[in-house]
C-alpha positions in Angstrom: -120.0 -197.9 27.1 -123.8 -198.7 27.4 -123.9 -199.3 30.9 -121.9 -195.9 31.5 -124.2 -193.7 29.1 -127.5 -195.4 30.0 -127.4 -196.9 33.4 -130.8 -197.8 33.4 -130.6 -200.0 30.5 -130.2 -203.8 30.8 -127.4 -205.1 28.6 -127.4 -208.9 27.2 -124.0 -210.4 26.0 -123.8 -213.5 24.1 -120.6 -215.4 23.7 -119.2 -218.7 22.6 -115.6 -218.7 23.5 -112.8 -217.9 25.8 -112.5 -214.6 24.0 -115.9 -213.3 25.0 -115.5 -214.0 28.9 -114.7 -210.0 29.7 -118.0 -209.0 27.6 -119.8 -211.6 29.6 -118.7 -210.4 32.8 -119.4 -206.7 31.7 -122.8 -207.3 30.8 -125.9 -207.5 33.2 -126.8 -210.7 31.8 -124.3 -213.1 29.9 -125.4 -216.0 27.9 -122.8 -218.5 26.8 -123.1 -221.2 24.1 -121.6 -224.3 25.4 -119.0 -226.0 23.1 -117.3 -229.3 23.2 -114.1 -228.1 24.9 -114.7 -224.9 26.4 -115.1 -224.9 30.0 -114.3 -221.3 30.7 -117.5 -219.9 29.1 -119.4 -222.1 31.1 -118.0 -221.0 34.5 -118.3 -217.4 33.7 -122.0 -216.8 32.0 -125.0 -216.4 33.6 -126.9 -218.8 31.6 -125.9 -221.4 29.2 -127.5 -222.8 26.1 -126.3 -225.9 24.3 -126.5 -224.9 20.6 -127.0 -222.0 18.5 -130.5 -223.0 17.2 -131.7 -222.1 20.9 -130.5 -218.7 20.2 -133.3 -217.6 18.1 -136.0 -217.8 20.8 -133.7 -216.1 23.0 -133.3 -213.2 20.5 -137.2 -213.1 19.9 -137.8 -212.4 23.6 -134.9 -209.8 23.9 -134.5 -208.6 20.3 -137.8 -206.7 20.1 -136.1 -203.8 21.6 -133.1 -203.8 19.6 -135.4 -204.2 16.4 -137.3 -201.0 17.5 -134.0 -199.1 18.2 -132.7 -200.4 14.7 -135.7 -199.2 13.1 -135.3 -195.6 14.7 -131.6 -195.8 13.4 -132.8 -196.3 9.9 -135.3 -193.6 9.9 -133.0 -191.2 11.3 -130.5 -192.2 8.2 -133.2 -191.7 5.6 -134.5 -188.3 7.3 -130.8 -187.2 7.3 -130.1 -188.2 3.8 -133.1 -186.2 2.5 -132.2 -182.9 4.8 -128.9 -182.9 3.1 -129.8 -184.0 -0.6 -133.1 -181.9 -1.0 -131.3 -178.4 -0.9 -128.9 -179.7 -3.2 -131.5 -180.9 -5.5 -133.5 -177.5 -5.1 -130.2 -175.4 -5.9 -129.7 -177.2 -9.0 -133.1 -176.2 -10.2 -132.4 -172.6 -9.1 -129.1 -172.3 -10.7 -130.0 -174.0 -13.7 -127.5 -176.9 -12.9 -124.2 -174.8 -13.0 -121.2 -176.0 -11.2 -122.2 -174.5 -7.9 -120.9 -176.1 -4.3 -124.0 -175.9 -2.1 -121.9 -177.3 0.9 -118.3 -176.9 2.0 -115.8 -179.5 1.6 -115.7 -180.4 5.1 -118.8 -182.5 4.2 -117.1 -184.8 1.8 
């Protein structure tokens, strides 16, 4: 879905089992985590790492953009909450806190 909507973005998939093979093949870069008995993931991944602890340096390299996007989403959610709740708070003072429905019921 990311590749369809943002063709210029590069996707990274990390998987550790046979159920992640389709995800690894769909992404631009597939990173597989090798297990003791799993041979399929090692054949399908672009890069292989041996243990989960090696994932931390990899995520620091590729994760900075994800961190920035997560921060933007958090700021958007806070702004949206303020935009929705401030008029309700202001209308409460304006109507002396009478049971007045500011927004319609479709917002609930």
